[in-house]
C-alpha positions as CSV (number, residue, x, y, z in Angstrom):
1,X,100.1,70.7,120.4
2,X,98.3,72.1,117.4
3,X,94.5,71.3,117.7
4,X,93.0,69.6,114.9
5,X,89.4,69.9,113.7
6,X,88.2,67.3,116.1
7,X,89.9,69.0,118.8
8,X,88.4,72.4,117.9
9,X,84.9,71.0,117.7
10,X,85.0,69.6,121.1
11,X,86.8,73.0,122.7
12,X,83.9,74.9,121.0
13,X,81.1,72.3,122.1
14,X,82.3,72.4,125.7
15,X,82.6,76.3,125.4
16,X,86.1,76.3,126.4
17,X,86.9,78.1,123.0
18,X,84.3,80.6,121.8
19,X,84.0,81.9,118.3
20,X,81.0,84.0,117.8
21,X,79.4,83.8,115.4
22,X,80.5,80.6,114.1
23,X,79.7,79.4,110.6
24,X,79.7,76.1,108.8
25,X,82.9,76.9,107.1
26,X,84.6,78.2,110.2
27,X,86.4,75.2,111.4
28,X,89.0,73.8,109.0
29,X,91.5,70.8,109.1
30,X,93.9,72.3,111.9
31,X,92.5,75.7,112.6
32,X,89.5,78.2,112.0
33,X,88.7,80.8,109.3
34,X,87.9,84.2,110.3
35,X,86.0,86.8,108.1
36,X,86.8,90.3,107.9
37,X,84.1,92.9,109.2
38,X,82.6,96.1,107.6
39,X,85.1,98.3,109.4
40,X,88.7,99.6,108.2
41,X,91.3,101.9,109.6
42,X,93.0,103.8,107.0
43,X,96.4,105.4,107.7
44,X,96.1,109.3,107.5
45,X,97.8,110.8,104.4
46,X,99.1,113.8,106.3
47,X,101.7,111.8,108.0
48,X,103.2,110.4,104.6
49,X,107.0,110.7,104.5
50,X,107.6,112.5,107.9
51,X,109.1,111.3,111.2
52,X,106.6,110.1,113.8
53,X,107.2,109.6,117.4
54,X,105.2,106.4,118.1
55,X,105.5,107.2,121.7
56,X,103.8,110.5,121.3
57,X,100.1,109.5,122.4
58,X,98.5,112.5,120.7
59,X,100.3,111.7,117.6
60,X,99.4,108.1,117.5
61,X,95.7,108.9,118.1
62,X,95.8,110.7,114.7
63,X,97.4,108.2,112.6
64,X,94.3,106.4,111.5
65,X,90.7,107.2,110.2
66,X,88.3,104.5,110.9
67,X,85.4,103.9,108.6
68,X,82.4,101.7,109.7
69,X,79.6,99.9,107.8
70,X,81.5,100.0,104.5
71,X,80.4,97.8,101.5
72,X,83.9,97.4,100.1
73,X,87.5,97.9,101.5
74,X,90.0,99.4,99.1
75,X,93.6,98.8,99.9
76,X,95.8,100.8,97.7
77,X,98.8,99.5,96.0
78,X,101.8,99.7,98.6
79,X,99.8,100.8,101.5
80,X,98.3,99.2,104.7
81,X,95.2,99.1,106.7
82,X,93.9,97.7,109.9
83,X,90.8,95.4,109.6
84,X,88.9,93.7,112.2
85,X,87.4,90.0,112.2
86,X,83.6,89.6,112.4
87,X,84.1,86.9,115.0
88,X,84.9,87.6,118.6
89,X,87.1,85.0,119.9
90,X,87.4,84.0,123.6
91,X,90.2,81.5,124.5
92,X,90.9,79.7,127.9
93,X,94.0,80.0,129.9
94,X,95.7,76.9,128.3
95,X,95.1,77.8,124.6
96,X,96.7,80.6,122.3
97,X,96.4,81.3,118.6
98,X,98.7,81.9,115.7
99,X,96.8,84.3,113.1
100,X,97.9,84.2,109.4
101,X,96.6,85.4,106.3
102,X,94.7,82.8,104.0
103,X,97.1,81.8,101.3
104,X,94.7,82.9,98.6
105,X,94.8,86.6,99.9
106,X,98.7,86.4,100.0
107,X,98.8,84.9,96.4
108,X,97.0,88.4,95.4
109,X,99.8,90.2,97.0
110,X,98.4,91.2,100.5
111,X,100.6,90.5,103.5
112,X,99.9,90.5,107.1
113,X,102.6,90.1,110.0
114,X,102.1,87.1,112.3
115,X,99.6,88.0,115.0
116,X,99.5,86.2,118.4
117,X,96.2,85.6,120.6
118,X,97.3,85.3,124.0
119,X,95.9,82.8,126.3
120,X,92.9,84.3,128.1
121,X,92.3,86.7,125.3
122,X,88.6,87.7,124.2
123,X,87.5,90.2,121.5
124,X,87.6,90.7,117.8
125,X,91.0,90.5,116.1
126,X,92.7,93.4,114.8
127,X,94.5,92.5,111.5
128,X,97.5,94.6,110.0
129,X,97.2,94.1,106.1
130,X,99.6,95.5,103.6
131,X,99.0,95.4,99.9
132,X,102.4,94.5,98.1
133,X,100.7,94.5,94.8
134,X,101.0,97.0,92.1
135,X,97.3,97.3,91.8
136,X,94.6,98.3,94.3
137,X,92.8,95.4,95.9
138,X,89.2,95.5,96.9
139,X,87.8,93.3,99.6
140,X,84.3,92.6,100.6
141,X,83.2,92.5,104.2
142,X,82.2,88.7,105.1
143,X,85.0,87.2,103.1
144,X,87.0,84.4,105.0
145,X,90.4,86.2,105.2
146,X,92.5,85.1,108.3
147,X,93.4,81.7,109.5
148,X,94.0,80.8,113.2
149,X,95.9,77.7,114.4
150,X,95.3,77.0,117.8
151,X,97.8,75.3,120.3
152,X,97.8,74.3,123.7
153,X,100.1,75.5,126.3
154,X,102.0,72.9,128.4
155,X,100.3,74.3,131.6
156,X,97.7,77.0,132.3
157,X,99.0,80.4,132.1
158,X,99.5,82.2,135.5
159,X,98.4,85.5,134.2
160,X,95.8,85.3,131.3
161,X,95.6,88.2,128.9
162,X,94.0,91.2,130.3
163,X,95.7,94.0,128.3
164,X,94.7,97.0,126.3
165,X,93.3,95.0,123.7
166,X,91.0,92.9,126.0
167,X,87.6,92.8,124.9
168,X,88.1,95.1,121.8
169,X,85.2,95.2,119.3
170,X,86.1,96.3,115.8
171,X,89.3,97.9,114.6
172,X,91.5,98.9,117.5
173,X,94.1,101.4,116.4
174,X,97.6,101.0,118.1
175,X,98.3,102.5,121.5
176,X,101.6,104.8,121.9
177,X,104.7,102.6,122.6
178,X,106.3,103.7,125.9
């Protein structure tokens, strides 16, 4: 079951779902909008057009450069960045979320693979964003950018999320895939 604005307001009021900070325009008809923070991870140019072993932890640590407290985020044409939400989201063990790009951003040529927020997760959300447009795109921190649709699981999960990205704050670069 997908939660409506009425359901979301009650989950938040009862503190079963926590979104912090929450704005007047956060809750939408059937989901919530999240804003991008002032932090961005840019892909390191030295790795362009070479083979990368993504199971090599030392190489993976060098793939991105994180910039904090930026006044604008520039996503070059045909490149990708990692962004973070301003909001920290904490889900109970019977709720999960589907994170999608807001349609206006997509209409400008941006794309984001679907992201799942697992039941029990807590932290900011790292967003993988690709610029498909033939021009560079400038984003401003604080812009409503992602939309999350929440769904109740049929039962409480036995093992709420406690993985690598639990309690992340800001952009979290990928771990090595083992």
